[in-house]
C-alpha angles and dihedrals in degrees: 000000000000092000090047091054093049096045100040116119094260097030092063092048095047091050091047094051093045089053084072095056147279119330141177120239094257091050091051091049092052092047094048103059118212099017116129121226090247095051093045091049091049092047093049091048092050093048090046091051090051090053097249100107129050116210117200117188115197117212096238137113118272093035115257118199125179125199125202139155123267119222088265089048093052090052092047093045094051091050094046090047090051089052091048090051091049091050091051092050092048098045094105091054092047092049090048091050091050091050092049091048093048092047091052094051117094113248093016 
């Protein structure tokens, strides 16, 4: 489950953005295009529960909440980001392997 949380569509993006620094919810939502408020809130809560994200609520009105990575989160994010980079670099080989596989299958 931990790996699933880190490598989910939104989990990867949240970890990547938070590698850059501390952000408020609205900033994260703007930086991660296409994520709904509900999905971002769920992703942040899951990553916080797993110990990757630190949530700091400031006692002001209107509410001000900052999100950042914990030490564990920084380590996880750098590893996930390295894997994402590797996948991007190797996309041509993966696509070629898929095409070869599909061409060799009867009825493909």
